[in-house]
N, C-alpha and C positions, 0 to 999 in steps of 0.2 A: 602368307608368302605367295607371290604371283607364279604362274606356271614358267615365265621366262627365268625366274630366279631359281626354280627347282631344278632344272636340267641345264646342261650345257647345249646350245643350240645345235641342230643337226649339222649346219655347215661347219661347225667348230668341233665336232667329235672327234674326227679322225684326221690325221695329217696324210701327206702324200704317200710316205712310206708305208703306212698302215693300210691305205687304200690299195696301193699296188699289191701287197701281200694278200689282201681280201680278194682282190681281183684274180689273182693267180690261182687262188683254191676255189672260186666260184661263189663266194659268200658275200660279195660286196653289197648286193641289193639287200639281202636279209639283214646284214649288220646296219645298214642305213636306217632301218627301223628299230632296231634293238638299242643301239649305242646311245641315242639321245633320251632313252628312257631309264638307263641304268648308270650313265656316267654323269655326276651331278657336279656342281660348283659349290656345294656345301656337304657336310656331313650329317647324315640322319642320327638320331640319338643312340640307335644301336651301335653305330660305329664309334661315335663319341665314347660311349661306355666301354667298348672294346678296347680301345686305345688306352684308356685310363687304367686298365688291369694288367697290362703287359709288363714283363720283366726285361724285355729287350726290344730294341726297335731297329729295323734296317734303314739306312740312309744312303741314297745316291746322289753324289755331287760331282762337280767338275772342276779340275784345277785351271790355272790361269793359261795353260795350253790347250785347254778343251778336253783333256783327257778325263772320261768318267772313272769314278771310284765308287766302289761298294763298301760301306762300313756298318758296324754294329755298335749301338749305344746300349749300356746296361744300367739298371737301376732298381731300386725298391718298387713294389707295386704303387703306382700313383706318381712315378717320376714323369709320366706323360699326363697332361691335363688338357681339358678343352674349355677354355673361357667362353667361346661362342661356338656356333655351328660352322663357322669359317676360320676358326683358329685352333692350334694346338700348341701349347706350352711344354717344351722339353727341358727338363732339368737334369742334365747329365753331360758328361765330358767324354770325348773320345780319348782312347789310349794315347799316350804321347807319340807313338809311332804311327798313329792313324793318319792318312792323308786328309781326312776331314778337317783336322786342325787348321790346316792351310786353306781350306776351301770355303770354311763357314764364315760369312760376313753379311751384313745387311745387303739384302737385294738379290742374294744368292738363290738360284732355282735348285730346289731340292726335290727328289722323290722319297716317299717314305712308304715303307711296307711294315704293317703290324702283322705278326703271324704268332699263333698259339699252337705249336706242334702237337701238344698232347690231345688237343681237340681237333685239329686240323682246320681251324678257322683262320682266315687271312683277310685283310682289307688294305687297299692302298689309298694313298692321299698325298698328293702332289701340290707345291706352292712355292711361294716366295717368302724368304725370311725377312720379316719386318724389323726384328731387333735381335742382336746378340748382346748377352750379358755375362757377367761372372757366373751366373747360375746356369746357363744354357742358352736356349733361343726361343723365339716365338715366331711362328710361321702362320702366314695367310694361306688358307687352302684354296686352290683354285680348280682342283679336279679330285673327285672322290668317288671310289666304286669298289665293289666287293670281288673277291676272287673264289673259284671253287675249291674244294678240298683235294683235288686230284694230286697225286703223287708226292703228298707230304708224309714222311715218316713220323709216326707218333713218338715224341720224346717229352720228359718233363724236366724243366730246367730247375737247378738249385743254385741259388747264390751262395758263393763262398767268401768273398771279399769284394770290397769297393776302393781298396787301396791302390791308387794309381801310382804310387811311388815304388811299388814292388819291381826290383830289378829284373828285366827279362833279356833274352838273347834275340838279336835281330840280325837277319841275313838278307841282303839285297843284291840283286844280279840282273843281268839282261837275259838269261836262260834259266830254266829250271834245274835245280840241283837233284840229285837222287832222292834227298830226303822229301823236297817239294813234290817230285813226281810221285812218290810213294803215297803222299797224303791225298794228292788228287786221284791216284788209281783206286784207293779203297773208299772214296767219297760216295755217299748216296744223295748228297744234298750240296748245292751251291747257290750263290745269290749273284745276280748279275745287274750291273748299273749300265744304262744305256742313255743316249741323248738324241733329241730330235734335231735334225739340221733345220734351222730357222728359215732357210730358203726353201724348204720342202712343205711348208704349211699353207693351209688357205689363207687368204687375207683375214686377219683377226683370229685365226685358228690357235690352238694350243700348241705349246711347244715348251721345252725344259728337259728336265731329267727324270728318269724312271729307274726303279729298282724292283726286281722281280725274283721269284723263286723257281728253282729247277730242281727235280728229284727224280731218281731212277734207282735201279737196282745198283748195289756197289759195283764200280768198274764201269758205270755208263758213260763217264767221261774218259774217252781214249786219249792216252798219252802217246805222241808219236815224236820220238827223239826228245830234245830238250827244249823245244819252243814251239810245237804244234799240238793243239787240243781239238778234238772232234767230239761233238755231242749231239744225240738225236734229239728232236723236237717232237713231242707227242701231240695227240689232239688236246686242245685247249678250248678257250672261250671265244676264239676267233677275233679277239680284238687286235691281236699282233702288235701289242705295245713294243715288245722287245725285238721281234723280227722286223717290224716296220721301221723301227730306228736303225737298225743294222743296214737296212737297205739304202738309206739316204745318209747315215752317219756311221761308218763301220767301227769307230773306236769304242771300246767298252772296258769296264772294270769288272773283274770276277773276285768273289770272295769265297774261300773255302775255310770250313771250321772244323777243327779236330774236336768232336764232342766229348771225347774222354779227358783230354788234358789241356784244353782251353787254347791251344795254338790256333793262329789265324794266318792265312795265307791270301795276300793281296795280289792280284795279277792284272797288269795292264795289258790289253790286247788289241789287235785290229782283227775284226771278224768278217766273214762273209756267209750267206745262206746258200747251201747246196739244196736245189729244190728237188731234184729227182735224180734218178741214175741207179747203176748197180750198188753203190755204196750205201744209198738210202735203203735199197730193197734188202739188203743184207742184215739189217737190224729190224726184227720183227716189231711192228708197231710204230716205227719212225715214220713220220710224215715228210720230213725234211731233215736236214742236218745244219748245225752251226759249226763252222771250223774257225778257229782262232789262231792267230800268230802272236806269240808272246813278245812284248818289247820290254817288260820290266816285271820282276817278281819279288816280293817283300815278304819273308816268313818271320814272323814274330811269335816266339814261343811263351806258352803260358801267359797270353795277353789277356785272355778273357776270363772275368771273374764268375763264370758259370761253368757247372758241369751238369751233364745230361744223363738220364736214365737210358738204358739200352733201348734201341729203336724197335718199334713195332712197324714193319714194312706196310707201305700204302696197299690196300687190297686192288688198286688200279694198276699196280706193277705186274700182277700175277701173269696176265696174258702177254706181257711185253718180253722181248728177247734181250739179247746181249751181244756184244762184238765177238764175231767169228774169226 
């Protein structure tokens, strides 16, 4: 394999929003050297093996209005396989109420996050769907990189059922109900799908959809009324995939999971980045804030055929604060 095939070229590594964020915190020059070495257009064998041992997979997609959504697919070990270093085959179906059902089609740009909470390992792979079939979908990987274990609460999943016909209750609205707000207020984890504005990229640069993990102490997502959420952003890898996307394309999709009963809460939002100020300073450890305005919320009860063990908090959370 040639060097050019092993990594994404430096000019293509980060789009304009990510570069703006890196410039804002003074790491743009540093990341210009790091990014091309660790962001690849193929999956190393370690990542391929990792995806194949997962019981669930996070997927970021966009609907026909451009709204990003975060989803979770579940299966027996082996439901994700890697035919080649540039492909993943996913044999699973989303829950009937999941937005992914409408967004999955040949040519769709998806963001994938593989995460193993009990080991705190996670890897990302973004790409373009080559083919959708009755069994699932095949995706061609255009971007692959690892993420650090920071802020992941250790939990071990157990599969209870894969029967997608089980009747569930669903509630949809344009604001958060008390039950939705309660789920968010006690969450120590959520997933966020964002998208790059295609006009914000370098010529030939990458674009598409990302999905990532956010973790904190229970209550780190502040609920203000029935339609505003505020979240601290802690020190990370300085790629600024999520923050950079929000800078140029503020729509995002949040996914909250109730790990005890399998409830899923999908939240469509418009976000903004609060870079500094008293509100940032009030949360110990916050480098900046993400603030979201809710446009739609979809609460699906007992939708997930997984239950998790009690959480072991991430050691990285210990010095961090909480909302005052």
